[in-house]
Structure formats: C-alpha cells, structure tokens
C-alpha positions in Angstrom: 0.0 0.0 0.0 1.4 3.4 -1.0 2.1 5.7 2.0 -0.1 8.8 2.3 1.5 12.1 1.4 1.7 14.9 4.0 -1.1 16.7 2.1 -3.3 13.6 2.2 -2.6 13.0 5.9 -3.6 16.7 6.6 -6.8 16.3 4.6 -7.7 13.1 6.3 -7.1 14.6 9.8 -9.2 17.6 8.9 -12.0 15.4 7.8 -11.9 13.4 11.0 -11.9 16.6 13.1 -14.8 17.9 11.1 -16.8 14.7 11.6 -16.0 14.7 15.3 -17.0 18.4 15.7 -20.2 17.7 13.8 -21.0 14.8 16.1 -20.4 16.9 19.2 -22.4 19.8 17.8 -25.3 17.4 17.2 -25.7 16.6 20.9 -27.7 19.1 22.9 -26.9 19.0 26.6 -29.4 20.4 29.0 -29.1 21.0 32.7 -32.1 20.1 34.9 -32.3 21.3 38.5 -34.2 19.2 41.1 -34.4 20.2 44.7 -35.2 16.6 45.9 -32.8 13.7 46.4 -32.2 11.0 43.8 -34.4 8.4 45.5 -38.1 7.4 45.7 -40.9 7.1 43.1 -40.8 10.7 41.9 -37.0 10.6 41.3 -37.4 7.4 39.4 -40.1 9.0 37.3 -38.0 12.1 36.6 -35.1 9.8 35.5 -37.6 8.0 33.3 -38.4 11.4 31.7 -34.7 12.1 31.2 -34.0 8.7 29.6 -37.1 9.0 27.4 -36.0 12.4 26.0 -32.7 10.9 25.0 -34.3 7.9 23.5 -37.0 9.8 21.6 -34.4 12.2 20.1 -32.1 9.3 19.1 -29.4 10.5 21.5 -29.5 14.1 20.3 -30.6 15.5 23.6 -28.8 14.6 26.9 -30.1 15.9 30.2 -27.8 16.3 33.1 -29.8 16.2 36.4 -28.5 18.2 39.3 -30.1 16.6 42.4 -30.7 17.7 45.9 -30.9 21.5 45.4 -27.4 21.7 44.0 -28.4 24.6 41.7 -31.3 26.1 43.6 -33.7 25.3 46.4 -37.4 24.5 45.9 -38.5 28.0 46.8 -36.2 29.6 44.2 -37.0 27.2 41.3 -39.3 29.4 39.2 -37.0 32.4 39.0 -33.9 30.2 38.6 -35.3 28.4 35.6 -36.7 31.5 34.0 -33.3 33.2 34.5 -31.3 30.3 33.0 -29.6 29.0 36.1 -30.9 25.7 34.7 -32.4 24.9 31.4 -35.3 23.1 33.0 -36.3 21.8 36.4 -39.0 21.0 38.9 -41.3 23.7 40.2 -43.6 23.1 43.2 -46.6 25.4 42.9 -47.2 26.0 46.6 -43.9 28.0 46.8 -45.2 30.3 44.0 -49.0 30.8 44.6 -49.2 33.8 42.4 -46.8 32.9 39.6 -48.2 29.3 39.3 -51.8 30.1 40.0 -53.0 28.2 37.0 -51.1 25.1 37.9 -52.4 25.4 41.4 -55.7 24.0 40.3 -54.1 20.5 40.8 -53.7 21.3 44.6 -57.4 22.1 45.2 -59.5 20.0 47.6 -61.8 18.5 44.9 -62.7 14.9 44.6 -59.7 13.5 42.8 -57.8 10.8 44.8 -56.4 8.7 41.9 -52.8 9.6 41.2 -52.8 8.6 37.5 -56.2 10.2 36.8 -55.1 13.4 38.5 -51.8 13.6 36.6 -53.2 13.0 33.2 -56.1 15.4 33.7 -53.6 18.1 35.0 -51.2 17.4 32.1 -54.0 17.8 29.5 -55.1 21.0 31.1 -51.7 22.5 31.2 -51.0 21.7 27.6 -54.4 22.7 26.4 -55.0 26.0 28.2 -53.9 29.0 26.1 -54.4 31.2 29.1 -52.0 29.2 31.3 -49.5 28.9 28.5 -49.5 32.7 28.0 -49.2 33.3 31.7 -46.2 31.0 31.8 -44.7 32.6 28.7 -44.8 36.0 30.4 -42.5 34.4 33.0 -40.2 32.9 30.4 -41.4 29.4 31.3 -42.8 26.4 29.3 -44.7 23.4 30.9 -43.3 19.9 30.2 -44.7 17.4 32.6 -46.4 16.8 35.9 -46.0 14.8 39.1 -48.2 14.3 42.1 -47.8 13.5 45.8 -50.9 11.3 45.4 -54.0 11.1 47.7 -54.2 13.1 50.9 -54.9 10.9 53.9 -54.4 11.3 57.7 -52.7 9.1 60.3 -53.2 9.5 64.0 -51.8 8.2 67.3 -54.3 7.3 70.1 -57.0 8.9 68.0 -59.1 7.9 65.0 -61.0 9.9 62.4 -64.2 8.1 61.4 -66.2 11.2 60.8 -65.6 14.9 60.5 -66.8 15.3 64.0 -63.8 13.4 65.2 -61.5 16.2 63.9 -62.4 18.8 66.5 -59.8 19.4 69.2 -57.1 17.2 67.6 -53.6 18.6 67.1 -53.0 18.2 63.4 -50.1 18.8 61.0 -51.7 19.8 57.8 -50.8 22.0 54.8 -52.6 23.9 52.0 -56.3 24.0 51.6 -56.6 20.5 53.1 -55.0 21.7 56.3 -57.3 24.8 56.3 -60.3 22.6 56.0 -59.2 20.5 58.9 -58.9 23.8 60.9 -62.4 24.7 59.8 -63.6 21.5 61.5 -61.9 22.4 64.8 -58.4 21.0 64.5 -55.6 22.8 66.3 -53.1 23.2 63.5 -49.4 22.6 64.4 -46.8 24.0 61.9 -44.5 21.0 61.3 -42.9 19.4 58.2 -43.9 15.9 57.2 -40.3 14.8 58.0 -40.8 15.8 61.7 -44.2 14.2 62.0 -42.7 10.9 63.3 -41.3 12.7 66.3 -44.4 14.9 66.7 -46.7 11.8 66.9 -44.3 10.0 69.1 -44.0 12.8 71.7 -47.6 13.9 71.6 -47.0 17.2 70.0 -49.3 15.9 67.3 -52.4 13.7 67.4 -52.6 13.4 63.6 -50.6 14.1 60.5 -51.9 14.8 57.0 -49.8 13.0 54.5 -49.6 10.3 51.7 -49.4 6.6 52.1 -46.1 6.0 50.4 -44.6 8.8 52.6 -45.8 7.0 55.8 -44.0 3.9 54.6 -40.8 5.8 53.6 -40.6 7.7 56.9 -41.7 4.6 59.0 -44.5 6.6 60.5 -46.6 3.5 60.9 -44.4 2.8 64.0 -46.1 5.7 65.8 -49.6 5.6 64.3 -52.6 3.6 65.7 -55.0 4.6 62.9 -54.9 5.7 59.3 -57.9 7.2 57.5 -58.3 7.0 53.8 -60.1 10.2 53.0 -60.9 9.4 49.3 -60.8 13.2 48.8 -58.1 14.8 46.8 -54.4 15.2 46.2 -51.6 17.7 45.9 -50.6 17.6 42.3 -49.2 20.9 41.3 -45.5 20.0 40.9 -43.8 19.3 37.7 -41.1 20.0 35.1 -40.8 23.4 33.4 -38.3 24.8 31.0 -36.7 28.1 30.2 -38.7 29.4 27.3 -35.8 31.0 25.5 -34.0 27.6 25.5 -37.1 25.7 24.6 -37.8 28.1 21.6 -34.3 27.4 20.4 -35.0 23.7 20.0 -36.4 22.3 16.7 -40.0 21.2 16.6 -39.1 17.5 16.7 -37.2 17.8 19.9 -40.0 19.9 21.5 -42.5 17.1 20.5 -40.2 14.4 22.0 -40.0 16.3 25.3 -43.7 16.7 25.5 -44.2 13.0 24.8 -41.6 12.1 27.4 -43.6 14.3 29.9 -46.8 12.3 29.3 -44.8 9.1 29.7 -43.4 10.4 33.0 -46.9 10.7 34.4 -47.7 7.1 33.4 -44.5 5.9 35.0 -45.1 7.8 38.3 -48.7 6.6 38.3 -47.4 3.0 38.2 -44.7 3.5 40.8 -46.7 5.6 43.3 -49.8 3.4 43.1 -47.7 0.3 43.9 -45.9 2.2 46.7 -49.2 3.4 48.2 -50.8 0.0 48.2 -47.6 -1.6 49.8 -47.5 1.1 52.5 -51.2 0.5 53.5 -50.6 -3.3 53.7 -47.5 -2.6 55.8 -49.6 -0.5 58.2 -52.2 -3.3 58.4 -49.5 -5.8 59.1 -48.2 -3.9 62.2 -51.6 -3.3 63.6 -52.5 0.2 62.4 -56.3 0.4 62.0 -57.2 1.3 58.4 -60.3 3.4 58.2 -62.1 4.3 55.0 -64.0 7.5 55.4 -67.7 7.2 54.5 -68.6 9.1 51.3 -71.2 11.2 53.2 -68.4 12.4 55.7 -66.0 12.9 52.8 -68.5 15.1 51.1 -68.6 17.3 54.2 -64.9 17.9 53.7 -65.5 18.7 50.0 -68.3 21.1 50.8 -66.3 23.0 53.4 -63.2 23.1 51.2 -65.2 24.6 48.4 -64.4 28.1 49.7 -60.7 27.5 49.0 -61.6 26.5 45.4 -63.6 29.7 45.0 -60.7 31.7 46.4 -58.4 30.1 43.8 -60.7 31.0 41.0 -60.7 34.6 42.2 -56.9 34.7 42.3 -56.7 33.1 38.8 -59.0 35.9 37.4 -56.5 38.4 38.8 -53.9 37.2 36.3 -56.2 36.9 33.3 -57.2 33.2 33.7 -60.9 32.3 33.8 -60.8 30.1 36.9 -64.5 29.1 36.7 -64.1 27.8 33.1 -60.8 26.1 33.9 -62.4 24.3 36.9 -65.2 23.0 34.6 -62.6 21.8 32.1 -60.6 20.2 34.8 -63.6 18.4 36.2 -64.4 17.0 32.7 -60.8 15.8 32.2 -60.9 14.0 35.6 -64.1 12.3 34.5 -62.5 11.4 31.1 -59.4 9.7 32.6 -61.4 8.0 35.3 -63.6 6.5 32.6 -60.5 5.5 30.6 -59.1 3.8 33.7 -62.4 2.0 34.3 -62.8 0.9 30.7 -59.1 0.0 29.9 -57.3 -0.2 33.1 -54.1 1.7 33.9 -51.6 2.0 31.0 -49.1 -0.3 32.8 -51.7 -3.1 33.0 -52.9 -3.0 29.4 
C-alpha cells in the first residue's frame, strides 16, 4: 500500500476533526435542577423522563440532572429556571402561589384521589389552556410534565377519624387548603414538616398528621400511628417540570415534541410506581396493627363542601392574572371524568 502524502494526511485529519465536531455539535446537553434527592418514586419518574427524552431524540438531547438542590432550592426554582440557572427543572406550585396560580388547580381540595387520573387530567389542562401557557410565557417558562404527591390521607396516634366530628380538638399537622379545611372542623393546627411528624406523633406534639401513604412507609410513621384514615378526597398535584422558554424556543420542533411525549410518559410511570408504593404502604400498616379506616362518602362530602371556599378563592386569584378560573375548573372536572372513565374501561396503562 502506497504511503499517504503529507497533504493527504492533513486532509484526512481535517475530515476526521470535522466529523467529530459535527457529532459533538449534534448533541444538545441540557441542565435540569431538582431540589429533591435521587431516591423514591418521583425521582425514578424524573429519571424516566430524562431517559425518554434521550431515546426519543435518538441521543441528540442529553439531560444532566443536578439533584438535591445543587443549583437552587425549591423555593427559588421558578425564577432560577426563568433566568437560566438551569435549562429546565422541577417547580412546586405551593412556593409560587401567584406565579403558578393556573397550575395550582391541581392542589385544590376537589374529589380526585387517583394519582394517575389526576396527573393525566392536569397534564391535558396545562398543555391545552392557552391562558395558562400565555401566563407561563410571560414568566419565560414552558410546561413539560407533571408529578403528584398522590391522595391526601391522615394518620393518628391514640385517636381515630371516622367522621368529620372526630377532627375537633385534635392537634393536626396539615398544609394547604386541606389543612385549612381540617382547621375549619376544629383541628388545632401545628406547623411542622412531614419529616418531623414521626417525632411529633411519638412525643404527643401531634395527634394526627396529614400525608400520603407512600410517605408514611418511607418515613416509617406506621411505627407511631394507631389509625390511618383513607379520606378518598383529593391530592396535591401541582408540581412538575418546566423549561426556560428561551432555551425551549431554540429547539427544533421534533425535539419539542419528543420532550412533550416524554412528559406524558413520565406521568404514566409515576402513576405506576406511586400506586404500587401506596398499596404496599397500606398493607405494611395493616401488618403492624394500624387500623385502616375508609371515610364514608357522606363524611368525605362534608370535607369537600367546606373546602369549596378555597376552590372559590383560587378562581378569584386566577382571574386576577387573566385566567378564567371558573371555566378552567369545569374543564378540569371534565378531564378528571375522562381519565377516570378510561381507567375503568381500559385499566391503567401499565396493566394493558
């Protein structure tokens, strides 16, 4: 074989460098900020979103997740993403009641206790509402996908909630409109994080703690509970992934579609994981002797009726930023019915 000339070597080297540069340029690397740790069902669902984006773009988009608040804390997420501290990240609506007022619909105390149904209804609403999209755009944000903490329930030590009358006088850890409703029924509210509730129940600072089944299991709170009431009420679902709009607008349409599809798939994955975790946690409670109480629908409806004032207050706040809260609530209710019917007819996506 005839040796390559110096000129041929130079041309070959240049071609290789150009090919390498083109390959590198084809990869879009995005930074995602997440305040929570890399463990649990929500973290697994977020990682599923990341992996799906890469798979659906044939490796063109790679997302680097910065876990545990490395880039920003939860209460700074909206501004940090909008300002480009991260390209995308998780925003929890409760920290931004005015900025995320449209998204806050998923935190309202309406009848909506199924995690998957709630997420898919919320996801449809966020993608379909031009008012919400315009409000987010004004903040340089784009919605990508949603999570949920799942159904709100309440666990107690040396007490039991079998009716709303049982709430009066109890020392309760509760948050949001759900906690406000407990207060309306006579609970003495104790400001405490869910992570401190174990000690609060153990020492008597709390009689009861509002929470979620999987969280009870993860935090071993069944060790200090004697009863756990399934409220069949609602959930806290206004937390999800948002993206810097300037960065999003710079992506081609195919990548934008892939990210949207990955966001929908994320809700399905979290629905599968969190439903299993919740069921396992309740069985664990039963196994150690915690009384599992299912609140009667008549009693649950009393909670819904009293909590309606907070739904009305949300609609008024929404109107203040140009969002028709009343119309949005009607659309949300219809979407909840739509996905509940799909579940009943076809089962969950992961069982089909």
